[in-house]
C-alpha positions in Angstrom: 62.0 -35.8 8.6 65.1 -35.1 6.4 66.0 -31.6 4.9 65.9 -31.6 1.0 67.3 -29.3 -1.9 67.2 -30.1 -5.8 69.4 -29.1 -8.3 67.1 -29.3 -11.5 68.0 -28.6 -15.3 71.7 -29.2 -14.6 73.8 -30.5 -17.6 75.7 -33.3 -17.0 74.2 -37.1 -17.7 72.7 -39.0 -15.2 74.6 -41.8 -16.1 77.6 -39.7 -15.0 75.5 -38.6 -12.0 74.8 -42.0 -10.3 78.0 -43.1 -10.3 79.2 -40.6 -8.5 76.2 -40.3 -6.2 76.4 -44.2 -5.4 79.6 -43.5 -3.6 78.6 -41.1 -1.0 74.4 -42.1 -0.3 73.8 -42.9 3.2 77.1 -41.9 4.5 77.6 -38.9 7.4 77.8 -35.8 5.6 81.7 -34.4 7.0 82.6 -37.8 5.0 80.7 -37.5 2.1 81.9 -33.8 2.1 85.4 -34.8 2.0 84.9 -38.1 -0.3 83.3 -35.4 -3.0 86.2 -32.9 -2.9 88.7 -35.5 -3.3 86.3 -37.1 -6.9 88.0 -35.6 -10.0 84.1 -36.1 -11.8 82.1 -32.8 -12.8 79.4 -34.7 -11.1 81.2 -34.6 -7.5 81.3 -31.0 -7.7 77.5 -31.0 -8.9 76.1 -32.9 -5.7 78.5 -31.2 -3.3 77.0 -28.3 -4.0 73.3 -30.1 -3.4 74.3 -31.7 -0.2 75.8 -28.8 1.2 72.4 -26.5 0.1 70.3 -29.6 1.9 72.7 -29.0 5.2 72.7 -25.5 5.1 68.6 -25.7 5.4 68.8 -28.3 7.8 71.2 -26.3 10.5 69.3 -22.7 9.6 66.0 -24.6 10.1 67.2 -26.2 13.2 69.6 -24.2 15.8 71.2 -27.6 17.6 71.7 -29.0 15.3 75.5 -29.7 14.6 77.0 -31.0 11.0 79.0 -33.8 12.6 75.5 -34.9 13.4 74.0 -34.9 9.9 73.9 -37.3 7.3 72.6 -38.2 3.6 69.8 -40.4 3.7 68.9 -39.7 0.2 70.9 -38.9 -2.9 69.1 -39.8 -6.5 69.9 -38.3 -9.8 66.7 -38.4 -12.3 66.7 -37.6 -16.0 65.7 -34.3 -17.2 64.6 -33.1 -20.4 67.6 -33.4 -23.4 68.4 -31.0 -25.7 68.4 -32.4 -29.4 71.1 -31.2 -31.1 72.4 -32.1 -34.8 74.9 -34.2 -35.7 76.5 -33.9 -39.4 77.4 -37.0 -40.5 79.4 -38.0 -44.0 77.4 -38.4 -47.5 74.8 -35.9 -46.3 73.3 -37.8 -43.9 72.6 -36.4 -40.3 72.2 -38.2 -36.9 70.8 -36.8 -33.5 72.6 -35.7 -30.8 71.1 -35.9 -27.1 72.7 -33.8 -25.0 70.8 -34.8 -21.2 70.5 -33.0 -18.1 69.9 -34.1 -14.8 67.6 -33.3 -11.8 69.6 -33.8 -8.2 67.8 -34.6 -5.2 69.3 -34.7 -1.5 68.3 -35.3 1.7 70.1 -35.0 4.9 68.4 -36.2 8.2 69.9 -36.5 11.7 72.4 -39.6 12.6 70.1 -41.0 15.8 66.9 -40.7 13.9 68.2 -43.7 11.4 65.3 -46.3 13.0 62.4 -43.4 12.8 
């Protein structure tokens, strides 16, 4: 079934956020939060917020759940729109600088429902 949370238009490159997402995917919820609290990347704090939001959705919709019963079943980072900025170069030239955005989606589920 799963409980989902999404953060859209987050100002971080998807490549940078995916490196952190690969660490905590398919981990138990308390372990994933502990890992993200100790990773010194910008992406770690953004992913932690989304995972905590998904867990809060799970706990508010199902009163007999506990945080220990949850795990991160899905965690993916898709590319959002790009902001184009002008990057002034030498000899009167200019290049396009792409400031990338991400859409972060987290799904948490019960540990005992892994096979279903």
